[in-house]
Wavefront OBJ file of the C-alpha trace (Angstrom):
o trace
v 15.365 102.582 104.550
v 14.180 100.384 107.446
v 11.074 102.445 107.871
v 10.423 102.565 103.828
v 10.445 99.042 103.433
v 8.422 98.610 106.421
v 5.557 100.681 105.044
v 6.365 99.296 101.460
v 5.117 95.850 103.298
v 2.577 96.936 104.769
v 0.892 99.125 101.947
v 0.878 95.163 100.226
v -1.064 93.507 103.371
v 1.911 91.989 105.713
v 2.776 92.499 108.940
v 6.111 94.021 109.375
v 8.316 95.891 111.432
v 11.614 97.235 111.814
v 13.250 96.814 115.230
v 15.700 99.087 115.377
v 12.662 102.091 114.781
v 11.735 100.968 118.412
v 12.564 103.131 121.464
v 13.044 100.047 123.743
v 15.853 99.166 120.925
v 18.388 101.343 122.584
v 20.145 100.846 125.571
v 23.325 101.204 127.334
v 25.617 98.338 129.476
v 27.935 98.930 132.059
v 28.211 102.464 129.988
v 28.586 101.087 126.994
v 26.024 101.777 124.217
v 23.916 98.267 123.003
v 21.228 97.283 121.796
v 18.102 94.669 122.141
v 18.496 93.143 118.772
v 21.511 92.773 116.400
v 21.189 93.489 112.850
v 24.959 91.765 111.960
v 23.335 89.016 113.835
v 19.943 89.007 112.045
v 21.837 88.628 108.749
v 24.644 85.714 109.741
v 21.376 83.970 110.737
v 19.891 84.930 107.244
v 22.752 83.097 105.579
v 24.301 86.595 104.943
v 27.988 86.221 106.252
v 29.653 85.583 109.157
v 31.727 87.480 111.330
v 35.589 88.881 112.251
v 37.914 89.734 114.707
v 36.667 93.582 114.856
v 33.032 92.246 115.174
v 31.925 93.153 111.547
v 30.074 90.807 109.424
v 32.112 89.442 106.234
v 29.702 89.136 103.403
v 30.187 88.175 99.745
v 30.681 92.081 98.654
v 32.934 92.340 102.160
v 32.436 94.177 105.491
v 32.438 97.720 104.425
v 28.400 98.151 104.830
v 25.839 98.653 106.873
v 22.800 96.202 107.085
v 19.357 96.533 108.340
v 16.418 94.307 108.978
v 12.860 93.957 109.146
v 10.488 91.165 110.437
v 7.366 90.361 108.348
v 5.415 87.468 107.774
v 6.159 87.685 104.010
v 7.563 84.602 103.049
v 10.919 85.199 101.374
v 13.097 82.224 99.561
v 16.302 81.554 102.004
v 19.662 82.659 101.262
v 21.578 79.530 100.575
v 24.242 79.101 103.408
v 27.442 78.852 101.900
v 29.408 78.310 105.567
v 29.343 76.249 108.318
v 30.798 77.973 111.121
v 30.350 81.972 112.227
v 33.822 82.921 111.983
v 34.489 80.591 108.463
v 35.171 84.130 106.285
v 38.046 85.963 108.604
v 41.143 84.756 107.988
v 42.287 85.654 111.241
v 39.871 83.193 112.951
v 40.607 80.710 110.286
v 44.452 80.502 109.378
v 46.345 83.299 111.802
v 46.757 84.945 108.493
v 45.432 88.589 108.727
v 44.916 90.811 111.533
v 44.739 93.926 109.558
v 41.920 95.446 111.288
v 44.287 95.624 114.465
v 46.792 97.771 112.740
v 43.634 100.089 111.735
v 42.420 100.544 114.770
v 43.304 103.929 116.157
v 41.430 102.933 119.215
v 43.997 99.479 120.027
v 40.615 97.958 120.168
v 40.773 94.440 118.397
v 42.688 92.126 119.870
v 44.028 88.377 118.919
v 40.827 87.489 121.440
v 38.402 90.077 119.302
v 37.095 93.743 119.969
v 36.911 95.368 123.214
v 33.674 97.157 122.782
v 34.155 99.360 125.928
v 37.950 101.075 124.064
v 35.819 100.895 120.766
v 32.787 102.598 121.601
v 35.012 105.423 123.900
v 37.173 106.189 120.697
v 33.591 106.388 118.996
v 32.120 108.991 121.891
v 35.548 110.926 121.156
v 34.968 110.972 117.379
v 31.542 111.970 118.165
v 32.646 114.791 120.128
v 34.865 116.260 117.929
v 32.678 115.960 114.501
v 29.624 117.052 116.591
v 31.310 120.459 117.439
v 32.956 120.857 114.250
v 30.131 119.903 111.679
v 26.401 120.286 113.971
v 26.145 116.524 113.671
v 25.300 113.895 115.744
v 27.228 110.429 114.707
v 29.475 108.001 116.352
v 31.133 105.918 113.526
v 34.932 105.372 112.722
v 34.688 102.138 110.737
v 38.637 102.336 109.648
v 39.065 98.369 111.237
v 36.406 97.499 107.673
v 38.121 99.941 105.355
v 41.497 98.888 104.136
v 41.301 94.983 104.984
v 41.598 92.378 102.934
v 37.610 91.499 104.157
v 36.392 95.124 102.497
v 35.170 94.590 99.961
v 35.169 90.645 99.333
v 35.589 87.310 101.167
v 39.317 86.723 101.725
v 41.324 84.020 99.737
v 41.960 81.709 102.344
v 45.646 81.200 102.706
l 1 2 3 4 5 6 7 8 9 10 11 12 13 14 15 16 17 18 19 20 21 22 23 24 25 26 27 28 29 30 31 32 33 34 35 36 37 38 39 40 41 42 43 44 45 46 47 48 49 50 51 52 53 54 55 56 57 58 59 60 61 62 63 64 65 66 67 68 69 70 71 72 73 74 75 76 77 78 79 80 81 82 83 84 85 86 87 88 89 90 91 92 93 94 95 96 97 98 99 100 101 102 103 104 105 106 107 108 109 110 111 112 113 114 115 116 117 118 119 120 121 122 123 124 125 126 127 128 129 130 131 132 133 134 135 136 137 138 139 140 141 142 143 144 145 146 147 148 149 150 151 152 153 154 155 156 157 158 159
């Protein structure tokens, strides 16, 4: 989709690129997969949502999503930012009235202080290995912390 959108814009005369399609995007830091470009942070900066305890991005449609970005010279009307801080939509950060994502995480990588990326990454590597052997696919994902939680499909109501 990123390549398609980038090509679509280029065909219409705009410079455009999708950073995650670059070979420079992927890297490992201290044995943990990291990147030089964060789709979630781009979405936050664009006014689309705020962060949750599990490092997810909570948007008006919730956190159960994938997001991508294109850098372009095309001028687009900005989205009105409906929040003030980076954690405004997360109940755990704002009222200590949640934490469901902690109970959903099989790796126990989410705590009151946030997500321990090394534990999450190790769990995802185990999933990738098991799924890869069984189905011959290269996938690294879990996402249980973003499903069946109050912010899965909407901004949760503050208590």
